[in-house]
SENU-935248 format. One line per field, with one value per residue (C-alpha): chain; x, y, z. Coordinates in nm, 2 decimals. Each point is the difference from the previous one (the first is absolute). Last residue first. Layout:
<nodes>
unit (A_...)
u (X_...)
v (Y_...)
w (Z_...)
</nodes>
This chain:
<nodes>
unit (A_A_A_A_A_A_A_A_A_A_A_A_A_A_A_A_A_A_A_A_A_A_A_A_A_A_A_A_A_A_A_A_A_A_A_A_A_A_A_A_A_A_A_A_A_A_A_A_A_A_A_A_A_A_A_A_A_A_A_A_A_A_A_A_A_A_A_A_A_A_A_A_A_A_A_A_A_A_A_A_A_A_A_A_A_A_A_A_A_A_A_A_A_A_A_A_A_A_A_A_A_A_A_A_A_A_A_A_A_A_A_A_A_A_A_A_A_A_A_A_A_A_A_A_A_A_A_A_A_A_A_A_A_A_A_A_A_A_A_A_A_A_A_A_A_A_A_A_A_A_A_A_A_A_A_A_A_A_A_A_A_A_A_A_A_A_A_A_A_A_A_A_A_A_A_A_A_A_A_A_A_A_A_A_A_A_A_A_A_A_A_A_A_A_A_A_A_A_A_A_A_A_A_A_A_A_A_A_A_A_A_A_A_A_A_A_A_A_A_A_A_A_A_A_A_A_A_A_A_A_A_A_A_A_A_A_A_A_A_A_A)
u (-0.24_0.35_-0.01_0.10_-0.14_-0.30_-0.11_0.03_-0.19_-0.28_-0.04_0.00_-0.27_-0.21_0.03_-0.10_-0.29_-0.13_-0.01_0.27_-0.07_0.11_0.32_0.17_-0.14_0.05_-0.16_0.14_-0.28_-0.19_-0.32_-0.37_-0.32_-0.35_0.11_-0.21_-0.37_0.04_0.31_0.34_0.23_0.34_0.28_0.27_0.07_-0.11_-0.36_-0.16_-0.37_-0.16_-0.38_-0.29_-0.36_0.07_0.06_0.33_0.11_0.37_0.10_0.34_0.24_-0.23_-0.01_-0.37_-0.22_-0.36_-0.13_0.18_-0.25_-0.27_0.24_0.06_0.37_0.31_0.33_0.35_0.26_0.28_0.38_0.17_0.20_0.23_0.11_0.35_0.04_0.26_0.15_0.23_0.21_0.20_0.13_0.01_-0.01_-0.09_-0.32_-0.31_-0.37_-0.22_-0.20_0.09_-0.32_-0.25_0.07_-0.04_-0.19_0.22_0.23_0.32_-0.07_-0.02_0.33_0.03_0.23_0.19_0.14_-0.14_0.11_-0.22_0.09_-0.23_-0.15_-0.30_-0.18_-0.29_0.07_0.27_0.37_0.16_0.35_0.04_0.28_0.04_0.16_0.32_0.18_-0.10_-0.12_-0.13_-0.33_-0.11_-0.30_-0.28_-0.34_-0.28_-0.37_-0.08_0.20_-0.19_0.14_-0.14_-0.15_-0.25_-0.29_0.19_0.04_-0.38_-0.09_0.23_-0.16_-0.34_0.12_0.16_-0.31_-0.21_0.20_-0.03_-0.38_-0.08_-0.07_-0.01_0.05_-0.20_-0.17_-0.14_0.01_-0.02_0.16_-0.10_0.34_-0.19_-0.15_0.34_0.02_0.35_0.03_0.21_0.10_0.24_-0.21_-0.33_0.14_0.15_-0.33_-0.18_0.17_0.18_0.04_-0.07_0.04_0.25_0.34_0.14_-0.21_0.04_0.08_0.18_0.08_-0.17_0.17_0.27_0.37_0.00_0.24_-0.13_0.15_0.00_0.12_0.00_-0.18_-0.37_0.08_0.19_-0.32_-0.19_0.31_0.03_-0.37_0.05_0.30_-0.16_-0.30_0.22_0.11_0.35_0.31_-0.04_0.23_0.08_0.10_0.08_-0.14)
v (0.06_0.12_0.35_0.15_-0.21_-0.18_0.27_0.27_-0.20_-0.08_0.37_0.09_-0.26_0.14_0.35_-0.14_-0.19_0.31_0.19_0.21_0.33_-0.01_-0.01_-0.16_0.18_0.03_0.32_0.33_0.20_0.33_0.02_0.09_0.00_0.11_0.13_0.25_0.01_-0.01_-0.21_0.17_-0.17_-0.15_0.00_0.16_-0.32_-0.30_-0.04_-0.25_0.02_-0.13_-0.02_0.09_-0.14_-0.19_-0.33_0.11_0.07_-0.02_0.19_-0.06_0.20_0.31_0.24_-0.02_0.13_0.07_-0.33_0.08_0.26_-0.26_-0.21_0.30_0.08_-0.15_0.12_-0.15_0.19_-0.23_0.02_-0.30_-0.28_-0.27_-0.23_-0.06_-0.18_0.12_-0.30_0.06_-0.31_0.07_0.31_0.37_0.19_0.37_0.01_0.23_-0.09_0.30_0.14_0.36_0.13_-0.15_-0.36_-0.07_-0.32_-0.30_-0.10_0.17_-0.14_-0.36_-0.11_-0.37_-0.09_-0.32_-0.21_0.22_0.18_0.28_0.31_0.26_-0.25_0.09_0.21_0.22_0.28_0.01_-0.05_-0.31_-0.15_-0.30_-0.24_-0.23_-0.34_-0.17_0.08_0.37_0.20_0.35_0.17_0.35_0.22_-0.24_0.15_-0.07_0.10_-0.36_-0.30_-0.31_-0.33_-0.27_-0.26_-0.15_0.19_0.32_-0.09_-0.08_0.34_0.18_-0.18_0.11_0.37_-0.01_-0.15_0.26_0.28_-0.18_-0.02_-0.28_-0.06_-0.35_-0.01_-0.13_0.34_0.01_-0.23_0.22_-0.06_0.25_-0.05_0.06_-0.35_-0.18_-0.15_-0.15_-0.38_-0.02_0.36_-0.10_-0.30_0.19_0.30_-0.24_-0.19_0.32_-0.01_0.25_0.23_0.37_0.25_0.23_0.05_0.29_-0.06_0.29_-0.19_-0.34_-0.04_0.23_0.26_0.09_-0.04_-0.38_-0.27_-0.35_-0.30_-0.36_-0.33_-0.25_-0.31_0.11_0.36_0.03_-0.02_0.26_0.23_-0.01_0.09_0.30_0.12_-0.04_0.20_0.29_-0.04_0.14_-0.17_-0.38_-0.16_-0.37_-0.26_-0.33_-0.34)
w (-0.75_-0.10_-0.13_-0.34_-0.29_0.15_0.25_-0.27_-0.25_0.25_0.08_-0.37_-0.07_0.29_-0.15_-0.35_0.15_0.17_-0.33_-0.17_-0.17_-0.36_-0.21_0.30_0.30_0.38_0.14_0.10_0.17_-0.03_0.21_-0.03_0.20_-0.08_-0.34_-0.19_-0.07_-0.38_0.01_-0.06_-0.24_0.08_-0.26_0.22_0.20_-0.20_0.10_0.25_0.08_0.32_-0.03_0.23_0.00_0.33_-0.18_-0.14_-0.36_-0.08_-0.31_-0.15_-0.22_-0.02_-0.30_-0.07_0.29_-0.08_0.15_0.32_0.12_0.06_0.21_0.22_0.05_0.15_-0.14_-0.07_-0.18_-0.11_0.00_-0.15_0.15_-0.14_0.28_0.12_0.33_0.25_0.17_0.30_0.07_-0.31_0.19_-0.05_0.33_0.00_0.20_0.02_0.01_-0.04_0.29_-0.01_-0.14_-0.25_-0.11_-0.37_-0.07_-0.03_-0.29_0.13_0.34_-0.12_0.17_0.06_0.29_0.06_0.29_0.28_0.32_0.12_0.19_0.17_0.23_0.21_-0.27_0.09_-0.24_-0.26_-0.08_-0.15_-0.01_-0.22_0.07_-0.30_0.04_-0.12_0.32_0.00_-0.30_0.08_-0.07_0.10_0.09_-0.12_0.08_0.24_0.02_-0.07_0.13_-0.12_0.13_-0.23_0.23_-0.24_0.17_-0.06_-0.37_-0.03_0.15_-0.24_-0.29_0.13_0.01_-0.34_-0.15_0.17_-0.16_-0.34_0.01_-0.25_-0.37_-0.15_-0.37_-0.30_-0.07_0.35_0.31_0.31_0.34_0.26_0.18_0.33_0.00_-0.04_0.35_0.00_-0.02_-0.33_-0.08_-0.28_-0.12_0.01_-0.20_-0.26_-0.03_-0.08_-0.34_-0.22_0.29_0.05_0.28_-0.17_0.17_0.20_0.31_0.25_0.21_-0.05_0.37_0.25_0.22_-0.25_0.05_-0.08_0.12_-0.07_0.18_-0.12_0.16_-0.28_-0.14_-0.05_0.07_-0.33_-0.21_0.20_0.03_-0.38_-0.03_0.23_-0.18_-0.34_0.13_0.13_0.36_0.05_0.13_0.03_0.25_-0.03_0.25_-0.16_0.10)
</nodes>
């Protein structure tokens, strides 16, 4: 069993933690209060089976699953929340509101120093670290992870990302929108619409909520199965299960 620290909590990071937790000791270090928030991925899967397999025994009522146009839509923020609950139940140590302040290599292990609230131990020894912080949602304020060490024990996954404008509007307003990359109707008469940043349109009654995120893409926005495939690929190629 290896001890592995995951830095940052984007969706690939959370899914990687889920896979690794079956045979390893896993710690997640995240500056924000909640893991995977705000969600920087679209809530869409090719198949509801994928959602059920990943979340297994979690109560999926608040996902508001909807089958439409051959896909399964779901609330991405709730997916992150439920996945976090599953990780905690599977003994993943979640250290939120903390950041990495330095990393050193000692006796074939990494010593990671952390700063943050309500932590009993400000140093962690581990076999490997996977740093997703460059792929996670931008942190506001002085909460960025900082360290200088370059080591083969520190894995920094490379994913293609693109900047998107994401807005929630009335479903009735969305029919006039044309330049979107993906439109995710919900069963509360609202819809989440993704635009390439700078190409967004304004719905008739404006946006109820909006955000700008960097999301994983390879010629198009990736679906849940693509994120899960990347997590499995990372585990298989870079980290011993």
